[in-house]
Every structure is written in C-alpha cells, then in structure tokens.
N, C-alpha and C positions, 0 to 999 in steps of 0.2 A: 682558081679552084676546081669545079666543083665538072667542071671538060677534059681539065686534067684527068680525074680520077673515071671516071666515063674511060675516058681513055686508054687510060691503063689499065681499067678491066676488060675494056674489047681485047688485053692484047693479053692477058691475063687466059681470056674463055678460048682463047686459037688455041691454047697450050695444054685443053684439056682434054679429055674422050668426050662426046660429044655428049653422054650417058649425063656428067659431072655440070657438060655448061652451064646448064640455064638455073643450078647449084648455090653455083660460086651472085652470088648478087651485087656485093662491095670490092672493092677494091682502092687499099690506101699507104702511099709511107707515110713511115716515118720514123726519121732517121738513118740506118742502118735495120729496120725491121720492114720486112712487110703483109703486111695487116688483111685475110681474108677472107668474109665474110658468107657463108656460108646459111641456107634456111632451113634444115634442121640437126640434129649430133649426128645423122648415120651418113648425110653430106660431107660432113667434116667433115667425120673418120676416112671418112675415101678422099678427100683434099691433102688431107693430110701424107696419105700414104704416096698422092702425089710430089709431096712438100718439095727433094734435094730436085725434083729435074725442072720444077717451075723453078724455084731459086737458081738452078745453073743457068735457066735459058734468060733467064728476068736479068743478075746479074747483064745481060750483054746491054738495056736499058737504066740500070743502074748498079757501076759495079759495083759500089762500097755498100751494097747491102750484104746482110750475115746470116739473118733467121727471119721463116716465113712467120708467123701466130695464126691463126687461124679458129675461130671466133663465130660461134651463131649466135644470126640475129632473129628473136623469135617478137610477132608486133604483138604487143602489147595483151592484148585482147585471147591469145591464144598463150602465155608463160604458165610454164608453172607455181606451183607458192602456194600459200597457205589458204586450205579453201575455209570463211569465215563457219562458224561452231552454227549446225541444226539445230530443231527440236531433238530430244529423244521420242522413240518411242511411247505412250501411259502407262506398260505394261512396263517398262526399260526404268523408264528413270522411280517407277512403283518398287524394283525390287534395287536401283538402286539407291535408292534412302533406309529400305530393309539398311544393306547392308552403310550404309555410313551411320546406323545408332547403334550398331554392331561396332565398329573401331574406335580404339582407345582415344589416336591421338586427333590430337581438335582442329592439328590445319591439314589431316590426312580430311578425315569425319565435317570439315567445313567444305572445303572446293568438294567432295563428295555430294554432301546436297547442296552445293550449287549449279551443280549436274543435273541432278535429279531433276532438279527448278527450271530446266530447259525439255519440259515434256512440251507434247503439238497438243495435250486433248486434256 
C-alpha cells in the first residue's frame, strides 16, 4: 500500500510546477477522492489552484475520481495551538488583583484573582 501511495505521489508531482513539487508531501486515493497533503497553508492554496488540472490528468489513472482534497500536514512540534498560561509580571498581577477587588460579580472576581495568582514575582 505504501508503495502505491509513493508511486501516486510521484505521478502527481510530475503534474505540478517545479516550485510546488517538494511541497506536495503525500498522496492517496480514498474511494472517489484524491487526497493530497502539503507542508503549509500557503502551498495548500497554491495546490488547490491547480486542482482542476490535477484531477483531469489523474482521471487517466483512476477514472472514478470526482474530488480532490488538499490537507495540511504539520509535524506536532510546529502545530499551532493553545499555549499554556504563563506568569504575569508582578506589577501586572497586582493591578489585576486590584481590579478583581472592585468587581461585584463573584465569578469574574474569582477568575481575576486566579489570574493575578500567576505572578512571576
């Protein structure tokens, strides 16, 4: 199966402009869909631009293709996501605590107090 996917990837790359070839990093067929993976959102957009030509030429290999999906593959090390809460500078934590003291709403006051407790000093 891996050899088939690698061969498909090489065939797809032959259809792409030279600048795009190294950024198309994986290809597979899933029923009537051709799924291509790129290494960044920018290259995914460029690959989508070429989707009609890719589908048209790839139908010679797989006549039942109806759709091309482009997905972005990012290694876990560089995936965007929620970063852990850091600590506030001491002065900022003091100001947040003072603000919390002036809030009537219990839930908001408690949340601001928890935030002020993350001081680095």
